[in-house]
C-alpha positions as CSV (number, residue, x, y, z in Angstrom):
1,M,94.8,83.5,109.4
2,S,92.1,86.4,110.8
3,D,88.5,85.6,111.8
4,F,88.2,88.9,109.3
5,E,89.5,86.8,106.5
6,D,86.7,88.3,104.2
7,D,88.3,91.8,104.5
8,F,90.7,90.9,102.3
9,I,90.8,87.6,100.7
10,T,88.1,87.5,99.0
11,T,87.6,88.4,95.0
12,A,85.4,91.6,95.5
13,A,87.6,92.9,98.5
14,A,90.7,92.2,96.6
15,Q,89.2,94.1,93.3
16,V,88.3,97.3,95.6
17,Y,91.6,97.3,97.6
18,G,93.7,96.9,94.5
19,K,91.8,99.6,92.4
20,S,91.1,102.2,95.5
21,K,94.2,102.4,97.1
22,S,96.4,105.1,97.0
23,I,99.5,104.3,94.8
24,A,101.2,107.5,95.5
25,L,100.8,106.6,99.1
26,D,102.1,103.4,98.8
27,I,104.8,104.7,97.3
28,R,106.0,106.8,99.8
29,R,105.5,104.1,102.5
30,G,107.6,101.7,100.5
31,Q,110.5,104.8,100.1
32,A,110.1,105.2,104.0
33,V,110.3,101.6,104.7
34,R,113.6,101.5,102.7
35,D,115.0,104.0,104.0
36,V,114.6,102.7,107.7
37,L,115.9,99.5,106.3
38,K,119.3,101.0,104.7
39,Q,119.9,102.7,108.1
40,C,119.4,99.5,110.1
41,Y,120.8,97.3,108.2
42,N,123.8,99.2,106.6
43,I,122.6,98.8,103.0
44,S,123.9,101.1,100.4
45,S,121.7,102.1,97.7
46,D,123.4,100.0,95.0
47,F,123.2,96.6,97.4
48,K,121.7,94.0,94.8
49,S,122.5,90.9,96.9
50,G,120.5,88.8,99.6
51,C,116.9,87.6,99.8
52,L,113.7,89.6,100.7
53,L,110.5,88.2,101.8
54,D,107.7,90.9,101.7
55,I,104.8,89.6,103.7
56,G,101.0,90.9,102.5
57,C,102.4,92.2,99.6
58,G,99.1,93.2,98.0
59,P,99.0,94.3,94.4
60,G,103.2,94.6,94.9
61,I,103.7,98.3,94.5
62,I,105.8,98.6,97.7
63,T,107.3,95.0,97.0
64,R,108.6,96.5,93.9
65,I,110.4,99.5,95.8
66,L,112.4,97.4,98.3
67,A,113.1,94.5,95.7
68,E,115.7,97.4,94.3
69,S,118.0,96.5,96.6
70,F,117.8,92.7,96.8
71,E,119.0,90.1,94.2
72,Q,116.0,87.9,95.0
73,S,112.6,88.9,96.4
74,L,109.4,86.9,97.3
75,G,106.2,88.7,97.5
76,L,103.3,86.7,99.6
77,D,99.7,87.3,100.3
78,V,96.9,85.1,101.1
79,S,94.8,86.6,98.2
80,Q,95.2,84.8,94.9
81,N,93.3,88.2,93.5
82,L,95.8,90.5,94.9
83,I,98.6,88.1,94.2
84,S,97.4,87.6,90.2
85,Q,97.3,91.8,90.0
86,A,100.8,91.9,91.4
87,Q,102.0,89.5,88.4
88,T,100.7,91.4,85.8
89,I,103.2,94.4,86.5
90,A,106.7,94.1,85.1
91,S,109.6,94.7,87.6
92,P,113.4,95.8,86.6
93,R,114.2,93.4,89.4
94,P,113.6,89.6,90.0
95,I,110.6,89.1,91.8
96,T,108.2,86.1,92.6
97,F,104.9,86.6,93.7
98,K,102.9,83.6,95.0
99,V,100.0,83.0,97.5
100,G,101.2,82.3,101.1
101,A,100.5,82.8,104.4
102,A,102.7,84.6,107.2
103,E,101.8,81.9,109.7
104,S,103.3,78.6,107.4
105,L,106.1,80.4,105.3
106,P,106.6,78.6,101.8
107,V,110.3,79.1,102.4
108,T,113.3,77.1,103.7
109,D,115.0,77.6,107.0
110,S,117.4,80.5,107.1
111,S,116.6,81.4,104.1
112,A,115.8,85.2,104.2
113,D,118.1,88.2,104.9
114,V,115.2,90.5,105.2
115,I,111.4,89.9,106.5
116,T,108.8,92.9,105.7
117,V,105.1,93.4,106.7
118,V,103.7,97.1,105.6
119,Y,100.6,97.8,106.8
120,A,99.5,94.0,107.4
121,L,100.8,93.0,110.6
122,H,97.5,93.6,112.1
123,F,95.7,90.8,110.2
124,I,98.4,88.2,110.8
125,Q,98.3,85.9,113.7
126,C,101.9,87.0,115.2
127,D,102.8,84.6,117.7
128,Q,102.8,81.9,114.9
129,F,104.5,84.6,112.6
130,I,107.3,85.2,115.0
131,T,108.1,81.8,115.2
132,E,108.2,81.4,111.7
133,C,110.3,84.6,111.6
134,K,112.8,83.1,113.5
135,R,113.1,80.1,111.7
136,V,113.3,81.7,108.2
137,L,115.6,84.7,108.8
138,K,119.4,83.7,108.3
139,P,122.2,84.9,111.3
140,G,122.0,88.6,111.1
141,G,118.9,88.8,109.1
142,I,115.9,91.5,110.3
143,A,112.4,91.5,110.4
144,L,111.0,94.7,109.7
145,F,107.1,96.0,110.5
146,H,105.7,99.1,109.4
147,G,102.3,100.9,110.2
148,G,100.7,104.0,111.2
149,V,97.8,106.6,111.5
150,I,96.9,109.8,109.9
151,S,98.0,112.4,112.4
152,K,97.7,115.8,110.3
153,V,95.8,117.3,107.2
154,S,97.0,120.5,105.6
155,L,96.4,122.2,102.2
156,S,99.8,121.5,100.4
157,N,100.1,124.9,98.7
158,G,97.7,127.0,100.8
159,P,98.4,129.7,103.8
160,Q,99.4,127.2,106.2
161,E,99.8,130.3,109.1
162,I,96.0,131.3,108.6
163,M,94.4,127.9,107.6
164,P,92.3,126.2,110.6
165,D,94.3,123.3,112.5
166,T,92.9,119.7,111.4
167,T,94.7,118.0,113.9
168,P,91.8,117.6,116.3
169,L,89.7,116.4,113.8
170,I,91.9,113.9,112.8
171,K,92.4,112.6,116.6
172,D,88.7,112.7,116.6
173,M,88.7,110.2,113.8
174,N,91.3,108.0,115.2
175,D,89.4,107.6,118.2
176,K,86.4,107.0,117.2
177,L,87.6,104.1,114.6
178,K,89.5,102.5,117.6
179,E,86.3,102.5,119.8
180,I,84.4,101.1,117.0
181,A,87.7,98.5,116.2
182,N,87.5,97.7,119.7
183,K,83.9,96.8,120.0
184,L,84.4,94.6,116.9
185,K,87.4,93.1,118.1
186,H,88.5,93.7,114.5
187,P,92.3,93.6,113.6
188,E,92.5,97.3,112.3
189,R,92.5,98.2,116.3
190,H,95.9,97.2,116.3
191,L,97.1,99.5,113.4
192,L,95.0,102.1,114.8
193,D,97.1,102.0,118.1
194,C,100.2,102.0,116.0
195,H,101.0,98.2,116.9
196,E,101.6,99.2,120.3
197,T,99.6,96.2,121.6
198,L,101.4,93.8,119.3
199,Y,104.6,95.2,120.0
200,N,104.4,94.7,123.6
201,D,103.2,91.0,123.0
202,I,106.4,90.1,120.5
203,K,108.9,88.3,122.7
204,W,112.1,88.7,120.7
205,P,115.2,89.9,122.4
206,G,116.7,93.2,121.7
207,K,113.2,93.9,120.1
208,R,112.8,98.1,119.2
209,R,110.6,100.7,117.1
210,I,111.5,103.7,115.3
211,V,108.9,106.5,115.2
212,T,108.9,108.3,111.8
213,T,106.3,111.1,110.3
214,I,105.9,110.4,106.4
215,E,104.1,113.0,104.6
216,N,102.1,112.8,100.9
217,V,100.4,114.9,98.8
218,L,97.1,113.8,97.4
219,S,93.8,115.0,96.9
220,L,90.9,115.1,99.3
221,A,88.8,113.0,97.1
222,E,92.0,110.3,96.9
223,L,92.1,110.4,100.9
224,R,88.5,109.7,101.1
225,R,89.1,106.6,98.4
226,H,92.1,105.3,99.9
227,Y,90.3,104.6,103.2
228,M,87.0,103.6,101.8
229,C,89.0,100.5,100.5
230,I,89.4,99.3,103.9
231,P,86.3,97.0,104.3
232,F,86.3,97.7,108.0
233,V,85.9,101.6,107.2
234,R,83.8,100.8,104.1
235,R,80.8,99.0,106.1
236,L,80.2,101.8,107.6
237,G,78.5,103.9,105.3
238,D,78.9,107.0,103.3
239,G,76.8,109.2,106.0
240,E,78.6,111.1,108.5
241,E,78.4,108.2,111.2
242,N,81.2,106.8,109.2
243,P,84.4,109.1,111.2
244,L,85.9,109.2,107.8
245,I,83.3,110.8,105.9
246,K,82.5,112.9,109.0
247,L,86.1,114.2,109.0
248,V,86.5,114.6,105.0
249,E,83.1,116.8,105.3
250,S,84.3,118.8,108.5
251,I,87.7,119.2,106.8
252,K,85.7,121.3,103.8
253,R,83.5,122.9,106.6
254,L,86.8,124.2,108.4
255,W,88.5,125.4,105.3
256,S,85.3,126.8,103.8
257,M,85.5,124.6,100.6
258,E,82.0,122.9,100.9
259,N,81.4,123.7,97.1
260,V,84.8,123.0,95.9
261,D,85.6,119.6,94.2
262,E,87.2,117.3,96.4
263,E,89.6,116.0,93.4
264,Q,90.7,119.7,93.3
265,I,91.6,120.3,97.0
266,E,95.5,118.9,97.1
267,I,96.3,118.2,100.7
268,C,99.2,117.1,102.9
269,A,98.7,114.2,104.5
270,C,101.0,113.7,107.6
271,Y,101.3,109.9,109.1
272,H,102.6,109.1,112.5
273,S,104.4,106.0,111.4
274,V,105.8,103.2,113.4
275,T,108.6,100.8,112.5
276,I,109.0,97.4,114.4
277,I,112.8,96.0,114.4
278,L,113.6,92.7,115.4
279,A,117.0,91.4,114.5
280,K,118.3,87.7,114.8
């Protein structure tokens, strides 16, 4: 368990996270993970057997997308509040949601075909979790860990060739957030380096990484809300001393949209995404 467990386990944190995060972005992430899973696990779209274990499932949006390919699925999260949210939404496939920690998985030996962790690996004690993966995975099973950072923002339907490039602004935000996270020794620092440090520390023969780009269309306001649901970012405040707020305001100035409602500014956000794959 992380020393920053209050960032995601308390009632207040769970309520903010569950209500403010981008459902559309989670759906896109779930689809991306499903695509990688089909490639590396060689399953077809109508695959309906095997057991999925999704760790850090939150409100269960991504779990439901992945569960479409499995006979049985179990979503685990340390937050009872997020599990309660997940349990309120019906699913066409059998899914069980329950409270559980990655470092002590509440399942039997050699019981899971696939273990997934999407945007949550940085909050897990990896050494203990990797030991649990070795115990829980069936022979031939895989563990798949996915995360990444935003790398570019553009107008989704604007004249791309004449719009100023936002890449330097995005890099500045990521660098400053990483600097703050490193100073605090906050787990988000591992996500901000695309899990490179965690990957290097994982002891697993044949481990590999796949780098992809994920694009998602959303409003600038939705992007702001999604990042502000992360306690680490939210605690930095609403002023431009918060790198996220500075980014949003800088993009509006760069595009000469200071007086346009953020809800009406439709953007395409590109994410540099990394998937770690461990095969047993």
